C-alpha positions in Angstrom: 64.8 55.1 17.6 65.0 54.4 21.4 65.0 57.5 23.6 67.6 57.4 26.4 66.4 58.1 29.9 66.7 61.6 31.3 69.9 62.1 33.3 71.9 59.5 31.3 74.5 60.7 28.9 74.8 59.3 25.4 78.1 57.5 26.1 76.7 55.7 29.2 73.6 54.7 27.2 75.7 53.3 24.3 78.1 51.4 26.6 75.4 49.9 28.8 73.4 48.9 25.7 76.4 47.3 24.0 77.3 45.3 27.1 73.8 44.2 27.6 73.5 43.2 23.9 76.5 41.0 24.4 74.9 39.3 27.3 71.7 38.8 25.4 73.6 37.2 22.5 75.2 34.8 24.9 71.8 33.6 26.0 70.6 35.8 28.9 66.9 36.2 29.3 65.5 39.6 28.2 63.8 41.8 30.8 61.5 43.4 28.3 59.6 42.0 25.3 62.3 41.0 22.8 62.7 42.8 19.5 64.0 41.2 16.3 67.5 42.5 17.0 69.3 42.0 20.3 70.8 45.5 20.2 67.3 47.1 20.1 66.2 44.8 23.0 69.2 46.0 25.0 68.4 49.6 24.3 64.8 49.1 25.4 66.0 47.5 28.6 68.4 50.4 29.4 65.7 53.0 28.5 63.3 51.3 30.9 65.9 51.4 33.6 65.9 47.6 33.9 69.7 47.7 33.4 71.8 50.0 35.5 75.6 50.5 35.8 77.2 49.2 39.0 80.4 50.2 40.6 83.3 47.7 41.1 83.2 45.7 44.3 85.0 47.3 47.2 88.4 45.9 47.7 88.7 44.4 44.3 92.0 44.6 42.5 92.3 46.9 39.5 92.8 45.2 36.2 96.3 45.6 34.9 
């Protein structure tokens, strides 16, 4: 089991890990040593703070 970082809630950890796992499945290069499963690799990346959430770009149109 991968421990989430202090200060990050469970929902944020799950969403970031899921989005990163999708990127890894599409062929992105892992930023930590890869595991057998991409979801676990994504969780390790988020736990190591290699992946962080970013705010939408200023002036961008909201999605309708």
